[in-house]
NUGU-163662 format. One line per 4 residues: their letters; for each residue x, y, z of C-alpha. Coordinates in nm, 3 decimals, always signed. Last residue first. Layout:
// residues N
a	X,Y,Z | ...
//
This chain:
// residues 228
tgta	+9.655,+14.215,+16.681 | +9.611,+14.255,+17.057 | +9.458,+13.962,+17.241 | +9.720,+13.835,+17.479
rist	+9.610,+13.714,+17.822 | +9.917,+13.573,+17.983 | +10.058,+13.256,+17.837 | +10.156,+12.906,+17.940
dvar	+9.855,+12.773,+18.130 | +9.955,+12.423,+18.241 | +9.924,+12.125,+18.013 | +9.678,+11.838,+17.966
rcra	+9.804,+11.584,+17.713 | +9.823,+11.667,+17.346 | +9.936,+11.359,+17.150 | +9.643,+11.124,+17.192
prrg	+9.365,+11.302,+17.007 | +9.005,+11.229,+17.116 | +8.809,+10.974,+16.919 | +8.496,+11.034,+16.713
paai	+8.683,+11.000,+16.387 | +9.037,+10.868,+16.458 | +9.262,+11.108,+16.644 | +9.562,+11.266,+16.479
tpet	+9.901,+11.273,+16.651 | +9.954,+10.906,+16.732 | +10.162,+10.829,+17.044 | +10.535,+10.765,+17.087
apea	+10.617,+11.071,+16.888 | +10.832,+11.131,+16.584 | +10.899,+11.499,+16.513 | +10.616,+11.687,+16.349
aple	+10.622,+11.761,+15.977 | +10.530,+12.114,+15.884 | +10.195,+12.145,+15.706 | +10.209,+12.221,+15.335
ipgr	+9.901,+12.399,+15.209 | +9.638,+12.289,+14.960 | +9.370,+12.539,+14.857 | +9.211,+12.822,+15.053
reri	+8.864,+12.668,+15.008 | +8.993,+12.339,+15.148 | +9.144,+12.523,+15.444 | +8.810,+12.688,+15.524
arwe	+8.633,+12.349,+15.524 | +8.910,+12.200,+15.739 | +8.893,+12.489,+15.986 | +8.518,+12.439,+16.028
peli	+8.563,+12.063,+16.073 | +8.837,+12.131,+16.333 | +8.629,+12.368,+16.542 | +8.675,+12.743,+16.588
smai	+8.611,+12.941,+16.903 | +8.519,+13.282,+17.041 | +8.446,+13.416,+17.390 | +8.386,+13.790,+17.418
edwy	+8.466,+13.990,+17.732 | +8.204,+14.260,+17.771 | +8.288,+14.620,+17.856 | +8.232,+14.834,+18.163
qger	+8.281,+15.210,+18.154 | +8.515,+15.486,+18.270 | +8.786,+15.439,+18.009 | +8.816,+15.066,+18.078
fiaa	+8.643,+14.828,+18.318 | +8.636,+14.461,+18.212 | +8.377,+14.188,+18.266 | +8.061,+14.384,+18.187
rahg	+7.893,+14.074,+18.044 | +8.096,+13.761,+17.982 | +7.981,+13.713,+17.626 | +7.924,+13.398,+17.423
evtf	+7.998,+13.177,+17.124 | +8.142,+13.422,+16.875 | +8.278,+13.224,+16.582 | +8.642,+13.203,+16.471
gvkr	+8.697,+13.147,+16.100 | +9.014,+13.326,+15.992 | +8.830,+13.650,+15.914 | +8.629,+13.634,+16.235
ysri	+8.952,+13.636,+16.436 | +9.086,+13.935,+16.243 | +8.764,+14.132,+16.283 | +8.768,+14.061,+16.657
aren	+9.129,+14.176,+16.681 | +9.050,+14.509,+16.515 | +8.742,+14.558,+16.733 | +8.931,+14.538,+17.061
fafv	+8.651,+14.717,+17.251 | +8.474,+14.388,+17.318 | +8.773,+14.242,+17.504 | +8.893,+13.914,+17.359
tlsv	+8.872,+13.550,+17.464 | +9.008,+13.252,+17.277 | +8.915,+12.900,+17.169 | +9.062,+12.616,+16.965
rhlg	+8.863,+12.295,+16.923 | +8.930,+11.949,+16.778 | +9.306,+11.932,+16.826 | +9.523,+11.696,+16.620
lagf	+9.853,+11.857,+16.714 | +10.004,+11.841,+16.365 | +9.696,+11.940,+16.166 | +9.433,+12.107,+16.383
ahdl	+9.675,+12.302,+16.600 | +9.938,+12.355,+16.329 | +9.691,+12.493,+16.076 | +9.541,+12.701,+16.356
mlrt	+9.881,+12.849,+16.440 | +9.949,+12.933,+16.077 | +9.609,+13.096,+16.042 | +9.669,+13.306,+16.354
aetg	+10.005,+13.422,+16.218 | +9.831,+13.526,+15.896 | +9.572,+13.732,+16.082 | +9.830,+13.887,+16.312
ygqg	+10.041,+14.000,+16.019 | +9.744,+14.150,+15.836 | +9.873,+14.508,+15.831 | +9.618,+14.649,+16.078
wcdk	+9.874,+14.691,+16.352 | +10.232,+14.682,+16.226 | +10.315,+15.039,+16.335 | +10.207,+14.927,+16.682
egit	+10.483,+14.672,+16.722 | +10.343,+14.441,+16.992 | +10.133,+14.215,+16.776 | +9.991,+13.998,+17.050
ihfl	+9.842,+13.652,+17.008 | +9.680,+13.393,+17.233 | +9.490,+13.069,+17.166 | +9.338,+12.832,+17.422
gsgn	+9.344,+12.459,+17.351 | +9.109,+12.166,+17.299 | +9.111,+11.798,+17.215 | +8.899,+11.688,+17.512
dgdl	+9.136,+11.446,+17.684 | +9.431,+11.616,+17.517 | +9.371,+11.944,+17.694 | +9.613,+12.220,+17.599
qsfa	+9.560,+12.500,+17.850 | +9.786,+12.738,+17.656 | +9.869,+12.809,+17.294 | +10.096,+13.092,+17.191
ttgv	+10.162,+13.396,+16.975 | +10.420,+13.673,+16.990 | +10.477,+13.996,+16.806 | +10.671,+14.216,+16.563
lred	+11.020,+14.067,+16.535 | +11.167,+14.191,+16.205 | +11.293,+13.909,+15.982 | +11.315,+14.147,+15.681
skvh	+11.074,+14.003,+15.424 | +10.921,+13.737,+15.648 | +10.794,+13.968,+15.919 | +10.857,+13.778,+16.241
vala	+10.606,+13.648,+16.497 | +10.776,+13.471,+16.790 | +10.634,+13.139,+16.907 | +10.494,+13.032,+17.242
lsep	+10.422,+12.679,+17.366 | +10.623,+12.721,+17.683 | +10.666,+12.435,+17.929 | +11.047,+12.440,+17.920
givr	+11.056,+12.819,+17.965 | +11.122,+13.055,+17.671 | +10.789,+13.238,+17.669 | +10.608,+13.124,+17.980
aaff	+10.859,+13.102,+18.262 | +11.142,+13.333,+18.161 | +10.921,+13.581,+17.975 | +10.663,+13.601,+18.254
reie	+10.927,+13.653,+18.520 | +11.101,+13.923,+18.314 | +10.773,+14.096,+18.233 | +10.670,+14.104,+18.597
eprm	+11.009,+14.254,+18.692 | +10.960,+14.532,+18.436 | +10.612,+14.620,+18.569 | +10.323,+14.541,+18.340
pgdq	+10.126,+14.827,+18.191 | +9.804,+14.972,+18.335 | +9.449,+14.877,+18.426 | +9.472,+14.509,+18.516
yrtl	+9.278,+14.269,+18.295 | +9.563,+14.287,+18.049 | +9.610,+14.247,+17.672 | +9.431,+14.528,+17.491
rave	+9.495,+14.811,+17.736 | +9.848,+14.681,+17.795 | +9.933,+14.736,+17.428 | +9.815,+15.097,+17.442
pdty	+9.984,+15.158,+17.779 | +10.326,+15.041,+17.650 | +10.516,+14.859,+17.925 | +10.415,+14.528,+17.769
wrqf	+10.558,+14.604,+17.427 | +10.892,+14.756,+17.524 | +10.979,+14.491,+17.780 | +10.864,+14.221,+17.541
arln	+11.097,+14.360,+17.272 | +11.394,+14.350,+17.510 | +11.307,+13.996,+17.613 | +11.349,+13.881,+17.253
apth	+11.723,+13.828,+17.310 | +11.642,+13.521,+17.521 | +11.520,+13.342,+17.204 | +11.162,+13.273,+17.102
rrlv	+11.073,+12.982,+16.879 | +10.991,+13.085,+16.525 | +10.683,+13.200,+16.336 | +10.743,+13.344,+15.989
vrag	+10.520,+13.610,+15.838 | +10.428,+13.729,+15.489 | +10.348,+13.420,+15.280 | +10.354,+13.179,+15.572
elrd	+10.626,+12.985,+15.749 | +10.612,+12.787,+16.071 | +10.959,+12.733,+16.218 | +11.137,+12.541,+16.493
pfws	+10.851,+12.295,+16.512 | +10.605,+12.299,+16.801 | +10.467,+11.977,+16.952 | +10.824,+11.847,+16.939
rhpm	+10.886,+12.054,+17.252 | +10.673,+11.812,+17.457 | +10.433,+11.984,+17.694 | +10.476,+11.887,+18.061
//
């Protein structure tokens, strides 16, 4: 089971703040995931989630004890605009799967998803000591792909014709970023302050050539979420 100290209460950037979800956020999830435009970007199934599906997902994977999800808030007014998460954390191999959805459509293209992604990567490679973070995204989600490239993700492959939308098949694109790549990007960005993790019984950062000790294998804690 993931340890809650893996995620702090707050990750703060210049324009967004990431915080742990509260039960009150269910209302926003119900609005986001019943929206056909959001569902198009985030689901393999053709169509929005049913209300009961959203409630089960929220209880188990957003605020549940094994959740590694954080709410995306606009810093200036604390508005809740999205959600982001890691799943499939694998401490043996130092890897994790990244997810993000900006559910408020008037916030699309404003850079909130890009900054939230940077904050999550800083936490993944800094506090969690991961070596690799990956994601998948539908080929028609060009806005998300641009955002992922901007923060340093690299395309590493295509699952050809994996998703059927609007009468045609589209590829599912696999992307990833490695810790040395993130570190080089971070150095160009200048120094940042990483949030301190709570004390743990095992070291957080692995020695060179060694896998990290903190992140043990965890269950999948997020549905597919690739809208930014």
